[in-house]
MDTraj code that builds the backbone (N, CA, C; nanometers):
import mdtraj as md
import numpy as np

residues = "MET PRO ARG LEU LEU THR ALA ALA LEU GLY LEU CYS LEU ILE ALA SER LEU THR PHE ALA GLN ASP ALA ALA LYS THR VAL VAL ILE GLY LYS GLN ALA PRO ASP PHE LYS PHE LYS ASP GLN SER GLY LYS VAL ILE ASP LEU ALA GLU LEU CYS ALA LYS GLY PRO VAL LEU VAL ARG LEU THR CYS GLY CYS SER GLY CYS ASP LYS GLU LEU ALA TYR PHE GLN GLU ILE ASP ALA ALA TYR LYS LYS ALA GLY LEU THR SER VAL ALA ILE PHE LYS GLU PRO ASP ALA LYS VAL ALA LYS TYR ALA ALA ASP LYS LYS ILE ASN MET LEU TYR GLY ILE ASP THR LYS GLY SER ALA TRP THR THR PHE GLN THR LYS THR MET PRO THR ASN PHE LEU ILE GLY LYS GLY GLY GLU ILE LEU ALA ILE VAL PRO GLY CYS ASP PRO SER GLY LEU LEU LEU THR LYS LEU SER ALA ARG VAL ALA LYS THR VAL ASP ALA PRO ALA VAL ASP VAL LYS THR LYS VAL GLU GLN ASN ASN LYS LYS".split()
xyz = np.array([
    [23.9393, 17.8337, 20.0212],
    [23.9771, 17.7437, 20.1284],
    [24.0985, 17.6582, 20.0921],
    [24.1059, 17.6007, 19.9689],
    [24.2238, 17.5224, 19.9327],
    [24.3523, 17.6061, 19.9378],
    [24.3419, 17.7349, 19.9005],
    [24.4615, 17.8210, 19.9048],
    [24.5086, 17.8400, 20.0487],
    [24.4143, 17.8575, 20.1374],
    [24.4479, 17.8758, 20.2783],
    [24.5146, 17.7504, 20.3334],
    [24.4615, 17.6345, 20.2978],
    [24.5190, 17.5082, 20.3416],
    [24.6596, 17.4905, 20.2840],
    [24.6790, 17.5238, 20.1573],
    [24.8104, 17.5138, 20.0930],
    [24.9095, 17.6074, 20.1615],
    [24.8668, 17.7296, 20.1911],
    [24.9536, 17.8268, 20.2579],
    [24.9911, 17.7785, 20.3974],
    [24.8940, 17.7233, 20.4704],
    [24.9204, 17.6736, 20.6051],
    [25.0188, 17.5569, 20.6020],
    [25.0005, 17.4669, 20.5076],
    [25.0929, 17.3539, 20.4947],
    [25.2332, 17.4024, 20.4575],
    [25.2400, 17.5027, 20.3723],
    [25.3696, 17.5600, 20.3339],
    [25.4410, 17.6206, 20.4540],
    [25.3672, 17.6932, 20.5378],
    [25.4259, 17.7522, 20.6579],
    [25.4729, 17.6443, 20.7550],
    [25.3962, 17.5375, 20.7683],
    [25.4360, 17.4256, 20.8544],
    [25.5654, 17.3626, 20.8045],
    [25.5774, 17.3472, 20.6740],
    [25.6971, 17.2889, 20.6153],
    [25.8181, 17.3779, 20.6425],
    [25.8014, 17.5071, 20.6226],
    [25.9109, 17.6010, 20.6475],
    [25.9505, 17.5976, 20.7946],
    [25.8520, 17.5968, 20.8842],
    [25.8811, 17.5928, 21.0276],
    [25.9550, 17.4645, 21.0657],
    [25.9130, 17.3515, 21.0091],
    [25.9787, 17.2250, 21.0439],
    [26.1203, 17.2197, 20.9882],
    [26.1435, 17.2764, 20.8706],
    [26.2791, 17.2809, 20.8156],
    [26.3686, 17.3706, 20.8992],
    [26.3158, 17.4837, 20.9451],
    [26.3915, 17.5749, 21.0298],
    [26.4262, 17.5063, 21.1609],
    [26.3292, 17.4363, 21.2200],
    [26.3531, 17.3639, 21.3439],
    [26.4603, 17.2571, 21.3223],
    [26.4550, 17.1859, 21.2131],
    [26.5529, 17.0806, 21.1832],
    [26.6926, 17.1401, 21.1670],
    [26.7023, 17.2560, 21.1030],
    [26.8323, 17.3214, 21.0870],
    [26.8865, 17.3637, 21.2226],
    [26.8004, 17.4202, 21.3085],
    [26.8438, 17.4611, 21.4418],
    [26.8881, 17.3400, 21.5230],
    [26.8163, 17.2295, 21.5134],
    [26.8528, 17.1083, 21.5863],
    [26.9872, 17.0556, 21.5381],
    [27.0142, 17.0663, 21.4092],
    [27.1415, 17.0196, 21.3543],
    [27.2577, 17.1041, 21.4066],
    [27.2328, 17.2290, 21.4446],
    [27.3363, 17.3193, 21.4937],
    [27.3561, 17.3085, 21.6439],
    [27.2753, 17.2285, 21.7124],
    [27.2857, 17.2148, 21.8562],
    [27.4209, 17.1552, 21.8936],
    [27.4849, 17.2147, 21.9918],
    [27.6160, 17.1703, 22.0360],
    [27.5967, 17.0632, 22.1437],
    [27.6097, 16.9373, 22.1027],
    [27.5961, 16.8239, 22.1929],
    [27.6970, 16.7167, 22.1531],
    [27.7230, 16.6262, 22.2450],
    [27.8128, 16.5147, 22.2177],
    [27.7567, 16.4341, 22.1008],
    [27.8447, 16.3992, 22.0075],
    [27.8061, 16.3209, 21.8907],
    [27.7766, 16.4047, 21.7673],
    [27.7601, 16.5359, 21.7838],
    [27.7363, 16.6262, 21.6704],
    [27.8682, 16.6910, 21.6287],
    [27.8661, 16.7521, 21.5117],
    [27.9824, 16.8263, 21.4639],
    [27.9988, 16.9542, 21.5464],
    [28.1215, 16.9895, 21.5727],
    [28.1500, 17.1150, 21.6411],
    [28.1048, 17.2311, 21.5529],
    [28.0657, 17.3410, 21.6146],
    [28.0216, 17.4552, 21.5344],
    [28.1373, 17.5195, 21.4592],
    [28.1011, 17.5922, 21.3536],
    [28.2010, 17.6719, 21.2829],
    [28.2500, 17.7781, 21.3807],
    [28.3801, 17.7882, 21.3943],
    [28.4339, 17.8823, 21.4916],
    [28.5732, 17.9251, 21.4497],
    [28.5947, 18.0550, 21.4505],
    [28.7256, 18.1128, 21.4221],
    [28.7584, 18.2099, 21.5338],
    [28.8858, 18.2211, 21.5647],
    [28.9286, 18.3141, 21.6688],
    [29.0681, 18.3648, 21.6354],
    [29.1046, 18.4748, 21.6987],
    [29.2400, 18.5286, 21.6822],
    [29.3249, 18.4756, 21.7973],
    [29.4407, 18.4193, 21.7599],
    [29.5295, 18.3675, 21.8631],
    [29.6106, 18.4811, 21.9250],
    [29.7015, 18.4461, 22.0152],
    [29.7780, 18.5454, 22.0886],
    [29.8653, 18.6335, 22.0002],
    [29.8932, 18.5894, 21.8775],
    [29.9734, 18.6712, 21.7866],
    [29.8865, 18.7518, 21.6897],
    [29.7536, 18.7325, 21.6974],
    [29.6618, 18.8041, 21.6089],
    [29.6227, 18.7263, 21.4849],
    [29.6765, 18.6053, 21.4689],
    [29.6450, 18.5217, 21.3534],
    [29.5060, 18.4594, 21.3712],
    [29.4274, 18.4574, 21.2631],
    [29.2947, 18.3961, 21.2678],
    [29.3107, 18.2446, 21.2561],
    [29.2539, 18.1743, 21.3515],
    [29.2606, 18.0283, 21.3582],
    [29.1204, 17.9734, 21.3337],
    [29.1111, 17.8738, 21.2469],
    [28.9838, 17.8095, 21.2144],
    [28.9793, 17.6741, 21.2866],
    [28.8782, 17.6558, 21.3721],
    [28.8646, 17.5317, 21.4480],
    [28.8577, 17.4100, 21.3564],
    [28.7877, 17.4214, 21.2446],
    [28.7759, 17.3088, 21.1514],
    [28.9134, 17.2662, 21.0988],
    [29.0011, 17.3618, 21.0734],
    [29.1359, 17.3292, 21.0263],
    [29.2161, 17.2583, 21.1348],
    [29.1998, 17.3021, 21.2596],
    [29.2677, 17.2344, 21.3703],
    [29.2181, 17.0912, 21.3838],
    [29.0850, 17.0733, 21.3740],
    [29.0247, 16.9397, 21.3888],
    [29.0599, 16.8473, 21.2734],
    [29.0942, 16.9022, 21.1592],
    [29.1355, 16.8188, 21.0462],
    [29.2705, 16.7526, 21.0744],
    [29.3508, 16.8148, 21.1604],
    [29.4834, 16.7627, 21.1934],
    [29.4793, 16.6614, 21.3077],
    [29.3820, 16.6762, 21.3970],
    [29.3749, 16.5884, 21.5138],
    [29.2751, 16.6423, 21.6142],
    [29.2633, 16.5755, 21.7293],
    [29.1666, 16.6197, 21.8294],
    [29.2048, 16.7553, 21.8892],
    [29.1019, 16.8283, 21.9302],
    [29.1209, 16.9617, 21.9867],
    [29.0436, 16.9704, 22.1179],
    [29.1071, 17.0264, 22.2179],
    [29.0420, 17.0536, 22.3454],
    [29.0260, 17.2042, 22.3564],
    [28.9004, 17.2498, 22.3528],
    [28.8702, 17.3927, 22.3602],
    [28.8213, 17.4230, 22.5012],
    [28.8804, 17.5237, 22.5617],
    [28.8403, 17.5663, 22.6956],
    [28.7952, 17.7108, 22.6883],
    [28.6681, 17.7346, 22.7197],
    [28.6155, 17.8706, 22.7291],
    [28.6308, 17.9109, 22.8747],
    [28.7070, 18.0169, 22.9002],
    [28.7482, 18.0468, 23.0371],
    [28.7639, 18.1961, 23.0619],
    [28.7953, 18.2295, 23.1836],
    [28.8265, 18.3675, 23.2208],
    [28.9431, 18.3629, 23.3184],
    [28.9711, 18.4694, 23.3817],
    [29.0817, 18.4721, 23.4774],
    [29.0346, 18.4786, 23.6215],
    [28.9111, 18.4336, 23.6480],
    [28.8612, 18.4358, 23.7863],
    [28.9438, 18.3401, 23.8718],
    [28.9276, 18.3459, 24.0028],
    [29.0110, 18.2644, 24.0908],
    [28.9900, 18.1142, 24.0686],
    [28.8671, 18.0712, 24.0426],
    [28.8415, 17.9289, 24.0175],
    [28.9084, 17.8821, 23.8898],
    [28.8875, 17.9575, 23.7807],
    [28.9498, 17.9221, 23.6524],
    [29.1017, 17.9282, 23.6645],
    [29.1497, 18.0244, 23.7430],
    [29.2925, 18.0393, 23.7647],
    [29.3504, 17.9134, 23.8301],
    [29.2820, 17.8618, 23.9320],
    [29.3289, 17.7409, 24.0001],
    [29.3209, 17.6192, 23.9088],
    [29.2217, 17.6160, 23.8215],
    [29.2024, 17.5023, 23.7323],
    [29.2965, 17.5060, 23.6112],
    [29.3534, 17.6207, 23.5815],
    [29.4411, 17.6363, 23.4656],
    [29.5582, 17.5385, 23.4682],
    [29.6142, 17.5141, 23.5851],
    [29.7286, 17.4229, 23.5952],
    [29.6918, 17.2831, 23.5451],
    [29.5712, 17.2372, 23.5725],
    [29.5273, 17.1052, 23.5262],
    [29.5115, 17.1039, 23.3741],
    [29.4550, 17.2126, 23.3207],
    [29.4384, 17.2232, 23.1756],
    [29.5745, 17.2236, 23.1062],
    [29.6682, 17.2984, 23.1618],
    [29.8031, 17.3019, 23.1035],
    [29.8705, 17.1649, 23.1130],
    [29.8423, 17.0935, 23.2190],
    [29.8999, 16.9590, 23.2352],
    [29.8429, 16.8633, 23.1309],
    [29.7131, 16.8756, 23.1007],
    [29.6528, 16.7945, 22.9942],
    [29.7213, 16.8266, 22.8614],
    [29.7399, 16.9542, 22.8342],
    [29.8072, 16.9951, 22.7105],
    [29.9460, 16.9331, 22.7014],
    [30.0229, 16.9445, 22.8083],
    [30.1594, 16.8911, 22.8085],
    [30.1609, 16.7390, 22.7936],
    [30.0654, 16.6719, 22.8569],
    [30.0630, 16.5257, 22.8572],
    [30.0289, 16.4660, 22.7208],
    [29.9432, 16.5337, 22.6439],
    [29.8918, 16.4721, 22.5214],
    [29.9270, 16.5460, 22.3921],
    [30.0044, 16.6502, 22.4032],
    [30.0428, 16.7271, 22.2836],
    [30.1191, 16.6403, 22.1840],
    [30.2141, 16.5621, 22.2328],
    [30.2938, 16.4766, 22.1437],
    [30.2092, 16.3676, 22.0793],
    [30.0955, 16.3337, 22.1406],
    [30.0055, 16.2319, 22.0849],
    [29.9074, 16.2923, 21.9847],
    [29.9172, 16.4248, 21.9619],
    [29.8362, 16.4878, 21.8583],
    [29.7277, 16.5829, 21.9064],
    [29.7136, 16.6024, 22.0379],
    [29.6109, 16.6933, 22.0901],
    [29.6540, 16.8386, 22.0726],
    [29.5604, 16.9213, 22.0289],
    [29.5795, 17.0661, 22.0289],
    [29.4865, 17.1224, 22.1353],
    [29.5426, 17.1971, 22.2291],
    [29.4633, 17.2601, 22.3346],
    [29.4513, 17.4087, 22.3050],
    [29.3303, 17.4612, 22.3245],
    [29.3037, 17.6019, 22.2977],
    [29.2254, 17.6591, 22.4152],
    [29.2762, 17.7643, 22.4748],
    [29.2033, 17.8361, 22.5791],
    [29.1518, 17.9662, 22.5186],
    [29.0220, 17.9888, 22.5310],
    [28.9615, 18.1131, 22.4822],
    [28.9210, 18.1937, 22.6054],
    [28.9831, 18.3106, 22.6222],
    [28.9600, 18.3952, 22.7385],
    [28.8584, 18.5038, 22.7079],
    [28.7752, 18.5320, 22.8047],
    [28.6752, 18.6389, 22.7921],
    [28.7209, 18.7582, 22.8763],
    [28.8357, 18.8060, 22.8437],
    [28.8975, 18.9175, 22.9150],
    [28.9644, 19.0098, 22.8139],
    [28.9945, 19.1330, 22.8522],
    [29.0636, 19.2250, 22.7605],
    [29.2037, 19.1750, 22.7232],
    [29.2486, 19.2125, 22.6027],
    [29.3772, 19.1681, 22.5496],
    [29.4937, 19.1884, 22.6472],
    [29.5068, 19.3087, 22.6997],
    [29.6206, 19.3407, 22.7860],
    [29.6180, 19.2560, 22.9130],
    [29.5008, 19.2356, 22.9683],
    [29.4882, 19.1544, 23.0899],
    [29.5282, 19.0100, 23.0618],
    [29.4842, 18.9553, 22.9487],
    [29.5174, 18.8166, 22.9136],
    [29.6660, 18.8038, 22.8833],
    [29.7241, 18.9003, 22.8158],
    [29.8671, 18.8954, 22.7847],
    [29.9499, 18.8907, 22.9138],
    [29.9143, 18.9733, 23.0099],
    [29.9848, 18.9721, 23.1390],
    [29.9610, 18.8403, 23.2113],
    [29.8380, 18.7951, 23.2121],
    [29.8010, 18.6683, 23.2760],
    [29.8791, 18.5518, 23.2136],
    [29.8842, 18.5479, 23.0802],
    [29.9555, 18.4408, 23.0084],
    [30.1042, 18.4425, 23.0426],
    [30.1613, 18.5616, 23.0529],
    [30.3031, 18.5718, 23.0891],
    [30.3253, 18.5265, 23.2331],
    [30.2398, 18.5718, 23.3238],
    [30.2520, 18.5349, 23.4653],
    [30.2364, 18.3840, 23.4858],
    [30.1438, 18.3230, 23.4136],
    [30.1143, 18.1799, 23.4294],
    [30.1972, 18.0911, 23.3367],
    [30.2827, 18.1562, 23.2565],
    [30.3680, 18.0831, 23.1615],
    [30.2866, 17.9914, 23.0701],
    [30.1796, 18.0489, 23.0148],
    [30.0952, 17.9725, 22.9226],
    [30.1703, 17.9569, 22.7919],
    [30.2001, 17.8322, 22.7565],
    [30.2762, 17.8059, 22.6345],
    [30.1946, 17.7234, 22.5358],
    [30.0647, 17.7441, 22.5376],
    [29.9770, 17.6753, 22.4438],
    [29.8990, 17.7804, 22.3658],
    [29.8261, 17.7345, 22.2687],
    [29.7436, 17.8218, 22.1863],
    [29.6317, 17.8828, 22.2706],
    [29.6144, 18.0131, 22.2592],
    [29.5009, 18.0762, 22.3257],
    [29.4515, 18.1947, 22.2449],
    [29.3283, 18.2307, 22.2704],
    [29.2661, 18.3426, 22.2021],
    [29.1899, 18.4284, 22.2996],
    [29.1463, 18.5414, 22.2502],
    [29.0736, 18.6383, 22.3325],
    [28.9407, 18.6686, 22.2662],
    [28.8348, 18.6626, 22.3457],
    [28.6993, 18.6848, 22.2956],
    [28.6226, 18.7706, 22.3958],
    [28.6535, 18.8988, 22.3975],
    [28.5921, 18.9873, 22.4969],
    [28.4413, 19.0020, 22.4785],
    [28.3918, 18.9784, 22.3581],
    [28.2475, 18.9902, 22.3328],
    [28.1711, 18.8642, 22.3723],
    [28.2412, 18.7556, 22.3958],
    [28.1756, 18.6317, 22.4370],
    [28.1073, 18.5556, 22.3251],
    [28.1479, 18.5801, 22.2009],
    [28.0830, 18.5112, 22.0892],
    [28.1085, 18.3600, 22.0926],
    [28.2207, 18.3188, 22.1507],
    [28.2487, 18.1752, 22.1617],
    [28.1443, 18.1071, 22.2496],
    [28.1009, 18.1743, 22.3541],
    [28.0013, 18.1171, 22.4441],
    [27.8675, 18.1029, 22.3720],
    [27.8364, 18.1988, 22.2864],
    [27.7144, 18.1902, 22.2056],
    [27.7275, 18.0782, 22.1028],
    [27.8389, 18.0738, 22.0334],
    [27.8618, 17.9724, 21.9306],
    [27.8557, 17.8315, 21.9895],
    [27.9168, 17.8124, 22.1063],
    [27.9189, 17.6808, 22.1698],
    [27.7989, 17.6564, 22.2617],
    [27.7057, 17.7522, 22.2645],
    [27.5786, 17.7393, 22.3369],
    [27.5974, 17.7059, 22.4844],
    [27.6825, 17.7824, 22.5495],
    [27.7021, 17.7637, 22.6928],
    [27.7120, 17.8984, 22.7618],
    [27.6671, 17.9015, 22.8854],
    [27.6835, 18.0198, 22.9694],
    [27.7762, 17.9876, 23.0865],
    [27.8125, 17.8607, 23.0968],
    [27.8955, 17.8149, 23.2070],
    [28.0414, 17.8464, 23.1803],
    [28.1063, 17.8968, 23.2823],
    [28.2470, 17.9278, 23.2700],
    [28.3197, 17.8592, 23.3838],
    [28.4194, 17.7825, 23.3562],
    [28.4641, 17.7437, 23.2234],
    [28.3795, 17.6292, 23.1675],
    [28.3923, 17.6059, 23.0392],
    [28.3388, 17.4863, 22.9746],
    [28.4465, 17.4339, 22.8812],
    [28.4685, 17.3032, 22.8873],
    [28.5681, 17.2364, 22.8035],
    [28.4970, 17.1500, 22.7010],
    [28.5436, 17.1553, 22.5772],
    [28.4880, 17.0760, 22.4675],
    [28.6001, 16.9934, 22.4074],
    [28.5878, 16.8622, 22.4152],
    [28.6828, 16.7744, 22.3482],
    [28.6232, 16.7394, 22.2126],
    [28.6954, 16.7750, 22.1084],
    [28.6486, 16.7563, 21.9707],
    [28.7461, 16.6628, 21.9004],
    [28.6925, 16.5567, 21.8437],
    [28.7759, 16.4572, 21.7775],
    [28.8257, 16.5038, 21.6420],
    [28.9240, 16.4306, 21.5909],
    [28.9728, 16.4580, 21.4560],
    [28.8539, 16.4454, 21.3615],
    [28.8321, 16.5451, 21.2804],
    [28.7169, 16.5472, 21.1915],
    [28.6044, 16.6355, 21.2426],
    [28.6073, 16.6709, 21.3715],
    [28.5124, 16.7698, 21.4221],
    [28.3978, 16.7214, 21.5078],
    [28.3895, 16.5912, 21.5388],
    [28.2796, 16.5433, 21.6230],
    [28.3066, 16.5770, 21.7692],
    [28.2048, 16.6302, 21.8375],
    [28.2175, 16.6607, 21.9795],
    [28.2153, 16.5291, 22.0573],
    [28.3221, 16.5044, 22.1324],
    [28.3362, 16.3798, 22.2062],
    [28.3006, 16.3943, 22.3539],
    [28.3222, 16.5126, 22.4092],
    [28.2931, 16.5359, 22.5508],
    [28.2704, 16.6846, 22.5736],
    [28.1804, 16.7149, 22.6663],
    [28.1563, 16.8519, 22.7112],
    [28.1640, 16.8487, 22.8635],
    [28.2553, 16.9275, 22.9183],
    [28.2743, 16.9302, 23.0632],
    [28.2573, 17.0735, 23.1115],
    [28.1352, 17.1061, 23.1603],
    [28.1111, 17.2410, 23.2095],
    [28.1421, 17.2525, 23.3588],
    [28.1741, 17.3725, 23.3988],
    [28.1894, 17.4005, 23.5407],
    [28.3336, 17.4071, 23.5855],
    [28.3487, 17.4667, 23.7002],
    [28.4798, 17.4897, 23.7578],
    [28.4999, 17.3948, 23.8759],
    [28.6145, 17.3312, 23.8798],
    [28.6487, 17.2405, 23.9883],
    [28.7958, 17.2595, 24.0222],
    [28.8264, 17.3527, 24.1121],
    [28.9658, 17.3787, 24.1466],
    [29.0376, 17.2587, 24.2086],
    [28.9634, 17.1552, 24.2502],
    [29.0280, 17.0366, 24.3078],
    [29.0958, 16.9509, 24.2014],
    [29.0580, 16.9672, 24.0733],
    [29.1201, 16.8918, 23.9660],
    [29.0504, 16.7627, 23.9279],
    [28.9440, 16.7261, 23.9985],
    [28.8767, 16.5990, 23.9688],
    [28.8116, 16.5987, 23.8310],
    [28.7439, 16.7084, 23.7934],
    [28.6801, 16.7141, 23.6613],
    [28.7822, 16.6999, 23.5490],
    [28.8912, 16.7724, 23.5609],
    [28.9902, 16.7682, 23.4537],
    [29.0717, 16.6393, 23.4554],
    [29.0788, 16.5715, 23.5684],
    [29.1416, 16.4395, 23.5706],
    [29.0558, 16.3411, 23.4922],
    [28.9239, 16.3496, 23.5080],
    [28.8334, 16.2641, 23.4292],
    [28.8435, 16.3001, 23.2806],
    [28.8505, 16.4296, 23.2513],
    [28.8650, 16.4724, 23.1121],
    [28.9977, 16.4224, 23.0558],
    [29.1016, 16.4229, 23.1358],
    [29.2316, 16.3728, 23.0919],
    [29.2217, 16.2266, 23.0478],
    [29.1454, 16.1465, 23.1229],
    [29.1269, 16.0050, 23.0864],
    [29.0551, 15.9937, 22.9527],
    [28.9581, 16.0810, 22.9277],
    [28.8854, 16.0801, 22.7999],
    [28.9766, 16.1218, 22.6854],
    [29.0612, 16.2201, 22.7104],
    [29.1579, 16.2637, 22.6090],
    [29.2536, 16.1486, 22.5778],
    [29.2993, 16.0782, 22.6810],
    [29.3915, 15.9668, 22.6616],
    [29.3323, 15.8621, 22.5679],
    [29.2046, 15.8298, 22.5862],
    [29.1382, 15.7339, 22.4969],
    [29.1331, 15.7885, 22.3542],
    [29.1066, 15.9165, 22.3430],
    [29.0933, 15.9794, 22.2114],
    [29.2241, 15.9746, 22.1331],
    [29.3351, 16.0001, 22.2003],
    [29.4644, 16.0032, 22.1314],
    [29.5384, 15.8703, 22.1439],
    [29.4745, 15.7711, 22.2053],
    [29.5317, 15.6374, 22.2234],
    [29.6669, 15.6451, 22.2939],
    [29.6650, 15.7067, 22.4131],
    [29.7858, 15.7212, 22.4937],
    [29.7527, 15.6820, 22.6379],
    [29.8542, 15.6503, 22.7160],
    [29.8283, 15.6194, 22.8564],
    [29.7697, 15.7413, 22.9273],
    [29.6733, 15.7171, 23.0155],
    [29.6108, 15.8261, 23.0905],
    [29.7095, 15.8852, 23.1903],
    [29.7038, 16.0153, 23.2046],
    [29.7884, 16.0869, 23.2988],
    [29.6985, 16.1418, 23.4088],
    [29.7360, 16.1177, 23.5332],
    [29.6617, 16.1714, 23.6477],
    [29.7069, 16.3155, 23.6682],
    [29.6376, 16.4078, 23.6032],
    [29.6803, 16.5474, 23.6060],
    [29.6703, 16.6068, 23.7459],
    [29.5775, 16.5599, 23.8249],
    [29.5630, 16.6093, 23.9624],
    [29.6909, 16.5807, 24.0417],
    [29.7396, 16.4582, 24.0337],
    [29.8620, 16.4206, 24.1042],
    [29.9821, 16.4968, 24.0490],
    [29.9888, 16.5122, 23.9165],
    [30.1007, 16.5860, 23.8553],
    [30.1045, 16.7303, 23.9038],
    [29.9878, 16.7961, 23.9075],
    [29.9829, 16.9350, 23.9532],
    [30.0230, 16.9435, 24.1003],
    [29.9735, 16.8501, 24.1810],
    [30.0093, 16.8510, 24.3232],
    [30.1598, 16.8324, 24.3414],
    [30.2204, 16.7440, 24.2620],
    [30.3655, 16.7244, 24.2703],
    [30.4399, 16.8502, 24.2266],
    [30.3936, 16.9161, 24.1205],
    [30.4562, 17.0390, 24.0737],
    [30.4450, 17.1511, 24.1778],
    [30.3327, 17.1550, 24.2483],
    [30.3128, 17.2580, 24.3501],
    [30.4052, 17.2393, 24.4704],
    [30.4502, 17.1159, 24.4962],
    [30.5392, 17.0866, 24.6082],
    [30.6831, 17.1289, 24.5776],
    [30.7159, 17.1406, 24.4492],
    [30.8536, 17.1759, 24.4095],
    [30.8870, 17.3184, 24.4399],
])
top = md.Topology()
chain = top.add_chain()
for i, resn in enumerate(residues, 1):
    res = top.add_residue(resn, chain, resSeq=i)
    for name in ("N", "CA", "C"):
        top.add_atom(name, md.element.get_by_symbol(name[0]), res)
traj = md.Trajectory(xyz[None], top)
């Protein structure tokens, strides 16, 4: 009987340690961003931790659907507005290489992006929502998670304000900027 009790307690300890490790890996605001590497548009392997060591990073898990397509202009505006203040923006596409290359050329994407046709980024970041944006502070702490598509620009305008606080820069109304650019 004592052996059975010892074995049961040992299994409970192992289960609780496993649960604690899984909880530590949960992708939530206030936790460290997960380990993540991706190949950029030139084929170079980029390590998220290395990017976060330099400054804040905005990761966007996206595709080329019509909603994400309409929202891309706001994301690019955030990149342009805060790049000089130290923000690195990364778009991870879940589309084939050739399709993304054509899309990037057509949309004049001039920021860092990667391709993840297998969707491992969505698994790593524990989301099924497309798009999902993750604002990660210098050092790797997740500061904001913004899931969902909003072609009106309101979600990304709010995210822009959060980025502005993170990089200590004046907030840019990306919705208004995109609307002004569309009128030109």
